[in-house]
C-alpha positions, 0 to 999 in steps of 0.5 A, spaced: 415 132 578 422 130 575 425 131 582 420 127 585 421 121 580 428 121 581 427 121 589 422 116 589 424 112 583 422 105 586 415 108 588 414 109 580 417 103 578 412 099 583 406 103 581 408 101 573 409 094 575 402 094 578 399 097 572 402 091 568 407 095 565 415 094 565 418 098 570 423 102 565 417 105 562 415 109 568 421 114 566 419 114 559 412 116 561 414 122 565 418 124 559 412 124 555 408 128 560 413 133 560 414 134 552 408 138 551 410 143 557 417 144 554 414 144 547 409 150 549 414 154 552 419 153 546 413 155 541 411 161 545 418 164 546 419 163 538 412 166 536 412 172 541 416 178 541 416 184 546 418 190 543 420 197 546 418 202 541 421 209 541 422 208 548 415 210 550 411 204 548 411 196 550 408 192 544 407 184 544 408 181 537 405 174 536 406 169 531 411 167 526 408 172 521 408 178 527 402 182 528 401 186 534 396 184 539 397 189 545 400 195 546 402 198 553 404 206 554 410 207 558 411 212 563 415 214 569 409 211 573 409 204 571 410 199 576 412 192 575 413 185 578 417 180 575 417 172 576 421 166 574 420 159 575 426 154 575 425 152 568 424 160 566 431 162 569 434 156 565 431 158 559 431 165 560 423 167 560 419 169 565 412 173 567 412 181 568 406 184 570 405 192 569 400 197 571 400 205 572 396 206 578 390 201 579 388 193 577 384 196 571 390 198 568 394 191 570 397 188 564 400 181 565 405 178 559 407 171 560 413 167 558 417 174 556 424 172 553 429 176 557 425 179 562 431 182 565 432 187 559 425 189 559 425 191 567 432 194 566 429 199 561 423 200 565 428 202 571 432 207 566 425 210 564 423 211 571 429 214 573 428 220 568 432 226 568 436 228 574 433 233 579 438 237 582 434 240 587 435 234 592 443 235 591 447 237 597 447 244 599 454 247 600 455 253 604 460 258 602 463 263 607 460 270 606 455 268 601 448 265 600 447 257 600 448 254 593 447 247 591 453 243 590 455 240 583 452 233 582 454 229 575 449 223 573 452 216 574 456 214 568 455 208 564 459 202 564 461 196 559 458 191 564 452 194 565 451 195 557 453 187 557 448 185 562 442 189 562 443 191 555 441 198 556 445 204 557 445 211 557 449 218 557 448 220 565 440 218 565 439 225 564 435 227 558 436 234 559 438 239 564 436 245 560 429 247 559 427 246 552 424 253 552 432 256 553 435 252 548 438 255 542 440 251 536 446 253 532 447 253 525 454 252 522 455 253 514 460 249 511 461 248 503 459 240 505 453 242 508 450 245 514 452 242 521 447 244 527 449 244 534 442 242 537 444 244 544 442 238 547 448 234 546 447 232 539 449 234 532 445 234 526 447 234 518 441 234 514 446 233 507 447 226 510 441 225 514 444 223 520 444 226 527 450 224 532 452 224 539 457 229 540 461 225 545 464 218 546 460 213 550 462 213 557 461 221 558 455 224 561 451 230 559 451 235 564 446 240 560 452 244 557 457 239 555 459 232 557 464 230 563 467 224 564 472 219 561 470 215 554 469 207 555 474 204 550 473 197 548 475 191 543 471 191 536 468 185 538 464 188 544 462 194 540 459 191 534 456 186 538 453 191 543 452 197 538 451 194 531 455 191 526 455 192 518 458 187 513 465 186 512 469 191 507 476 188 505 482 190 502 480 187 495 474 192 495 475 199 491 481 201 487 486 202 493 488 197 499 488 200 506 485 207 503 477 208 505 476 210 498 469 211 494 469 204 493 469 202 500 465 207 503 459 205 498 460 198 500 460 199 507 453 203 507 448 202 512 443 199 507 448 193 506 446 188 511 447 192 517 445 188 524 442 192 530 446 191 537 444 188 543 444 194 547 439 200 547 442 207 547 438 212 551 440 219 550 437 226 548 430 223 548 432 218 543 433 210 543 435 208 536 442 210 537 447 205 534 455 204 532 456 208 525 459 204 519 465 207 515 461 210 510 457 214 515 463 216 520 466 219 513 461 224 514 461 226 521 465 232 520 466 237 514 473 235 511 475 235 504 478 228 500 485 228 498 484 224 492 481 227 486 478 220 484 474 220 491 472 227 491 464 229 491 461 233 486 461 239 491 468 238 493 470 237 485 467 244 484 471 248 489 477 252 487 484 250 489 484 255 495 477 252 497 480 245 497 486 247 501 482 251 506 477 245 507 482 240 507 482 235 513 488 239 515 485 245 513 484 250 519 477 251 517 475 244 517 479 243 523 476 249 527 468 246 525 470 239 527 473 241 534 467 246 535 462 241 534 465 235 538 470 239 543 470 233 548 472 228 542 478 232 541 480 234 548 480 226 550 483 224 543 480 218 543 480 214 537 473 211 534 471 204 532 466 203 526 461 198 525 465 196 519 469 190 519 475 188 515 476 180 516 483 177 519 482 180 526 482 188 523 476 193 523 475 200 520 476 206 525 477 213 526 484 215 528 484 223 528 485 223 521 480 222 515 478 217 512 478 212 517 483 206 517 484 199 519 486 197 526 487 191 530 480 188 532 483 187 539 485 194 540 481 198 545 478 204 542 472 208 543 465 209 540 461 215 537 453 214 536 449 216 530 442 215 528 438 217 522 434 224 522 426 223 521 424 230 521 422 234 527 428 233 531 430 240 532 427 242 539 430 248 540 425 254 539 431 258 536 436 257 531 442 262 530 447 262 525 454 261 528 461 263 524 467 259 526 474 263 526 480 260 525 
């Protein structure tokens, strides 16, 4: 109607005159007709949220005080159609239809905000674990044919920005769960568990870590590829940001002591990033705060005022051995995160500093201050909720140094 009014404005003006109305009111009348349509779209957009829950369910939350209206289970058999009008493309909304086999399971969601993100996530879900059975066959002289090695496609920064979904190779696992063996490594600062799926758990802090920086891909026995390096602003926008902790917090300046660690805790104003990270069967990964990154490896604080109760109770010999520069602590860290130490990548935290600075790990602990325009890698973390160890067997492993 708007295009017709601009193309045939004289026709509308003559019609207004015949009805005894001023010609100038023809455009105003058209605007009045469009107002309810625009208002309806805006109201729907800000009162309806479409969420992906744990990577396995879509649900619709409606109303300013949200309530669940409809849930739709996600599987690799989900079929999707998405349509957008011109207005929908301008306002970034559209209609998505889902079904899992026949029209009886069909579910239509109208005016979905950011529909490309939902479709991209469903495509990632449908990709599922990579199947090496279709890999090209390589023949070796004098021997039997064997499948060629085939690595998953690595993620990219552009993909994370546009689709707002990323992965660690689009392969949840190459090893069957029945074949997994988790390994428990005891330290004076708590037990660290290699879950045999590319993740590391630390019950004392309640955190689970992906053992390699983003950009690498999980092959079933380790990570391959190169870490992606980016500015802090991209890392915080995509993967999560906490409150800024400046130099004036705590009893020291650029040293990440107890005061700054307490101020940078996850509970203090942390905001989720725009990108969903799908790895090891979980989708609640995020960028760690400075306080959390402080616990991803067992190290001994070098200042007495920063020692935990466990650390303070150590003998002088134990304190020396378990210092960050101590051989035992370094051996555990290298065992848990081999790719991190092989690539020698530095890591952003979700904690800003202000003045174009942010807190980051540079190979030594605690974290330090870096220029936000530097390009560093990211390591992801999630909260343990219980029952994450899928391996049917857990064995103790001794680390020698």
